[in-house]
C-alpha positions, 0 to 999 in steps of 0.5 A: 318452558319456565314451569317445567324447568322450576319443576325439574329443579325441584326434583333434582334436589331429591337425592335421585340416582342418574336413571331415575333423573334421566327418566323423569327429565325425559318425561317432563321434556315429552310432555312440554314439547307436546304441549308446545306442539299443540299450540303451535297446531291448534287455536285455542277457542275463546269463550267469547264470541267475536261481538264480545271481543269486539266490544272489549277491545273498542272499550279498552281503547277508550281514554276518556273513562276509567273502568275498574272494579269496585271497592266492594261488591264485585261490581264494574264501575265506569267514570269519567277519567277527569273526575276520577283523577280529580277525586284522587288529587283532592284526597292527596291535596291535603298537606298535612298527610301528602307533599308533592315532590318536584322531580322532573322526568330526567331526575327520576332515576336519580331519585330512585337510586339515592333512595335506594342509597339511603336504605343500603347505607343503614342496612351495610352499617347494621351487616357490619355489626351483626344485626342482620346475616347476609341472607336477610341483607340480600333480601331486604337490600333494594335493587331497581326499585320503583315508585309506588303507584297510587289508584283509587277504588270506587266505594259504591257501598257508600252514600254518593256525593254530587253524582260521584262515589268517594274512593279508597286510595290504594298504594301498589308498593310491590317493588319500592325501595322500602317493600321488602323491609316493610315485609321483614318487619311486619312479623317482628311488629305482629305480637303488638296487633293482637290483644283480647278485644281483637276478632281473628275472622268473621267465623270465630265471631259468628261462634262467639256472638251467639254466647252474648247477652241476647237483652243488650242493644247491638251496635258497630263503631266505625273509625273514619279513614283510619289508615290515613289518620293514624299519626305515623311518628307516634305509632312508631314511638309506641310500637318500639316502646311496647316491643322493648318493654321487657326486651332488650333486644328484639330479632338482633336489634336494639331499641335505637336500631329497629326504630331506625329501620321502622322509621325509614320503611314508614316514612319514605313511602313515595308514589306517583299519580298522573305522572306526578311524585308525592310523598305521604307524610303521615298516616300508613299507606293502604297497600304497604305491608305495613299497613294494616300492622301499624294501624292494628298496633296503634288501636291495640296500644291505646283501646285497653287503656280507653276501655279500663278508664271508661266510667262504668255506667257507660262502659260496653258490655262486649267490645270487639274489633276487626281492624277498624270495625268495632262491635259493642253491645250496651243497656241503653242507647243513651250509654252508646252515645256517651261512650262514642262521645268518650272515644271521640275525645281520646285521640285527636286523630280518631273519629268514630261514628256509630250504627245501631241495631234495627228491629232486633237485627244487625250486621257485622263482618258480613254476619246477619245477627238477630234475636229470635225466640229468646236467643241470638242467631246468626246468617250470611249477610249481604250488603244492598250493593251485592250484585250476585256476580261470581265466576260464570260457568262459562269461564275459560278455567278448570272445572275444579276451580268452579267446584272450589268456588261452590265449596267456599260458598257452602263452607262460608254458609255453614261456618256462619249459620247458627242453625240447620235451618238458616244453612238450608235457606242459605242453600236455596239462595246460593242455588239461585244466585249460582243458576244465574251465573250459568251453573247447571243444577246438575253441577251444583247439586253434586257440589252440595252432596259432596260437601254434605258427605264429607261434612257428615259421612266421609272420614278424612284420612291422613298420611302416616308420613308427610309428602314433599310438595312439589308445585308447578303453575302452568296456563290453562288451555283447556283439555290439553292442560288437563292432559298434561296434569295427568301426565305429570302426576303419573310421572311423580307418583310412579318415580317418586311416591314420596312426593305430591305434585300440586298443579295450578292453572292460570288464565292469560285472558282475564279482563283486568288486563284489558282496562288499565287505569294506574300510571305506566312505569316509564321504560327507563326506570323499568327493572327485573327485566329480559331486554332485547337489543337489535343493531340499527345498522345489521339487525345483529341481536343480543338478549340479556337480564337486568335486576337494575333499571333499564336506562343504567344497564343499557347505558353500560352496553352503550358506554356512556354515563346513565345520568350525564349521557357522557362517553365512558373512557374505559367502558365495561366489556360487553358483546354490544359494546364489542360489536359497535367498536369493531363493526363501527355501528352506532347504537341508542337507547331505541335499539333496546326493547323490554321482553318480559319482567320478572320479580324473582332473580332465579326466574328472571335468569332462567327466562333469559336463558330460555330466550337465548336457548329458543332464538339463538341471537347473533351477539350472545356468546353463550348457548344460555347464560344460566345452566338450564337443568332440562337441557344439560 
């Protein structure tokens, strides 16, 4: 019911008359309840056989190996769990980059609370002096934060050493105390991440590379472990100096205020791996919103200086960079080698390696660049590790998404290929790959025809008045979902012609949900939750929600202090506490369970109210705690 509730709330903001509002509400409720009736009376048939399901469940229960997607190539990697752990521990054992934090299990909550308090103290200071308004303060201020989770993805596209691939460390930073602060700082630092050498995307580069001197030697430079090797404090200092070079204030902050925020966001990066806490002392974390921004800002700060001071006799004819991948051209190989030596001498943290063209052919940003008939041509390049695996045609998703996949592949090919002949060859190749993924030939041909028609025949029409976009995200249940889409779109079209409804379908059954190799956040420090209390003495139930950590909220209900476990003299009033008092019943943390999680505050409250409305728990005093528009 959550998606329907959110949709109706968006609709109500359109100044509707009462009859209009009631009519739309009635149609949405009818559609919602009919879909629930369908679920209750019909079993959704799986697109997997019983044997396949049995095999997947068997694999998911194995604890001695890790199953994951590769870093690149869309392949599946199976690796011994201990080997995986040791590989990641080798990475974080670098004492110059990482620091192990000795935090006992019962001290985790206290550690997280202290981290939140440090940031809140800084934000309160800036709020009082007017650097932050209330909306920004509320957005950045952390509540119920969790530690980051470190994991590694196997680099199957790199040479294997010792029968085991290397791993790219990724930090899942969503929900950490500094995550929203990092997101806030990214647009402020964005001007520092672009210069005349940066490449926007592969499409723009494919268009540009055909204009380069065809006689020059092509090569690429790669920066080894750019993210972890970025000198953090130096980068912060450079960013601040560059931002305030011609400004006394940026986004209401002066130089010292913004540096304080940036330093906190970058340096307070702690995470867990294998149930142990670590802090990243230097470098930027892959997975943090600030990671790519700081890496790009560091290179943008120096590369213009490095190139301008480079001796002319080995300065590159062309220099283009996309994050840590650099495309260069030279008149000779000797010039290239001298330039690489020169770049390696510029900064102690940067180590450059190079790769040179072979037989008039070179690849960069998944573009195959060739010298043919006295000109440079481009086509799609695929790494040797390319698996040819795409979304299978038998996947339980709407056909429109399968159409979207084919259209995306065609658009990529058309944008990269420099001639119609190469585009044709790419179409032939894609047809074979798609057929191996179960796509019928007629389906593929229809997608190709429609793509070419849109490209060369049909002219796009544009509404004279922009329509307001409405969005609803629904689980995909086959034909029933398509029927729901049709009914909702008809309702909006007939009642709100100035609005456009977009419906996105989500699949609830994904292979990634079966194979978990990341650390699990302990129950006590889970936050942004809807929880359930069941009295162990009489089975009386209570539903509640909390943005804060579970342990803190449960302690309030039990009338004890969360950090010491001692009884509170004057506990906060709550339905659970009252029940324990009047019934003389005992309760503990074991009587609480977490029903669902939701990072969005608004959605979290609606979920709680919907559950209360549905189950009518004994101890909840109201029908729902947060007003529901569809049931008012």
